[in-house]
N, C-alpha and C positions, 0 to 999 in steps of 0.2 A: 139328423146330423149325418147319418151315413149316406143318405141320398145326396146331401150337399158336398160331402167329401168325394163321392163317386163322380158327380157332375163336374167337380173342380179338378180332379185328378183321374181322368179316364183311362190312364195306362193300367189301372188296377183292374183285375178280373175278380171274380167271385171269391176265389181262395185267398187273394191278396187282401181284399177288403175284410172278409170275415176273420182272417188270420192276424189282423194288426195286433201287435204286442206293445205294451207300454215299455218305453226304454230301448226297444229293439227296432220297432218299425215307426213308432210315433215318438219323436223326440222333441223336447223343449229346448229352444234356443232364444237367445234375446230377440224379442220382437214377435215370437209366435212359435208355432209347431212346424215340424219338418217330418215328412214320410221318408222312409228309407228301406228299400228292399234289395236283397242280395241278388246276384245273378242266378243262384239256384232257386229262387223264389218266383222268378218271372219266366213267362212262356218264351220270350225271346232270348233267354239266357244272357240278358244284359241287366246289370245293376240299374235300378230306377229310384227315383225320389224327387224330392223338391219340397219347397215351403208350401204349406196350406195358406190360402188367402187370409189376411188379417181379420176380415169379417168373421172367420170361423173360430177364432182364438177364445173368445168369451164363451162360445157355445160348447167348445170342447172342454174348457175349464169347468163349466157347469155340469156337463155330462160326468166328468171324471170325479169331481168333488161331491156331487150331490146324487145324481141318478145311479151311477155305477155301484157305489157302496150299498144302496138300497137293494139293487139287484142281486148283488153277491150275498148280502145277508151274512149268515154265520158260516159261510164257506169261503173264507178268504184263502189266498194262496195261489192265485192265478194272475198273470200279467196280461191276459186277454183283455182287449179294450171292450169288445162287444160281449155282453153278457145276456143270456136268455132269461126268461121269466122263472126258470128253474134254478137260477144262480150259478149257472155253468157257462162256459164259453160257447157261443152259438155256433152251430154247424153251418158250413158254407151253404148247403142246399136249403136249409131252413131259413137262413138269412135271405137268400135269394127270393125265396117264397114270400117273406115278410115285406120285402121291398116291392114286390109285385102287388101284393095286397094293399099297401100303403098308397101306391101310385094309382091303382084303380079307385080306391076310395077318394083320393084327392082330385084326380083328373078324368074319372070315368073310363079310364083305359089302363089295363095292366102294361106297365113298362118293364121290361126285363133289363137285367144289368147289362147284357150285351147291347141293347138298344141305346143305352147311355153313350156307349162308344160310337155307335153309328150316328147318333144325334151330334156328337162333337164334329166328326168329319164333315157331315152334311152342313152343319152351321158354318164351319170355317169356309167350306166351298161356296156357300151362298153369300155370306156376309163380307168375306175378304178373299175373293178368289185369287188376287194377286199373291197371297201368301198361302195358298193351299198346300204348299210343300211342307209345311209344319205339321200336317195331319200325321205323317209317318212318325215323327218324333213324339207328338202328343200322345198317340196311341201305343207307342212303343213297338212298332213294327220293325222287324230287323231288316226288311227290304221294302222296296217300292210297291210291288205287285199288290199286297193286300189293301193299299191306300189308293190304288189306281182308279176306282170308281169315283172318288171324290174329286180327282182332276177332271174327269169327264163332266161331273156336276158343274164344277166351276167353269168349264168351257162352255156348256150349254147355257148357263145363267148369263155369262158374259155376252154371249151371242144374243140373247133375248133382250139384254139391256141395250145393246147397240140398236137392235131392231126397234125397240120402244122409243129410243132417242130419235131415231129416224121418223117414226110416226109422229112424235111430238113436233119435231121441226116441220113436217108436212102440214100438220094442223095449224101450226103457228103462221105459216106462210100463206095459207088459204089460197093456193093457186099462184102466188107470186113466184117467180123463178128463184130457185134455192141455189146458194153459193156451193161451189165445190167444196167438200169436206174431205181433207186427207184421210179421215177415218173411214171413209167409204171405201178405200182401196184395201181394207183388211179382208 
């Protein structure tokens, strides 16, 4: 669940994810859950948040209603969402380590929490290069510069797509003269 939340809302960093509190950061509203962090809790000093995808609603409910109480046991009194096996709020560094171990077990490669952020930027740049500008917003960057590498990836991929389109047209024509394509002037 934590990995899904991180993948869906990559503006969160380690301390944000590990520090989620029920009723403060994770809020129920009609239709599902919403995350909300104050400007003091975010690296860029801008309040961030937004709804979680509906697909996570049932999973969050199950964790809160079934698994979290088991983890807390006889140590109630915390609003922390994530509880360690010791019944206490999980520390950010330990949480990060757990995510690394889980991703390594599932995918054969340890994926750090920071790499989820990089994957978001790269995925947008590759899959939707025309909208690569949303990377800055998605990752919560206060300025363009940290997202600049994703713009370069988008431009490079667009160039390769145009080149592959040209090769496909050449192959399709098999020596027949090709019509001028206005896209060739780019």
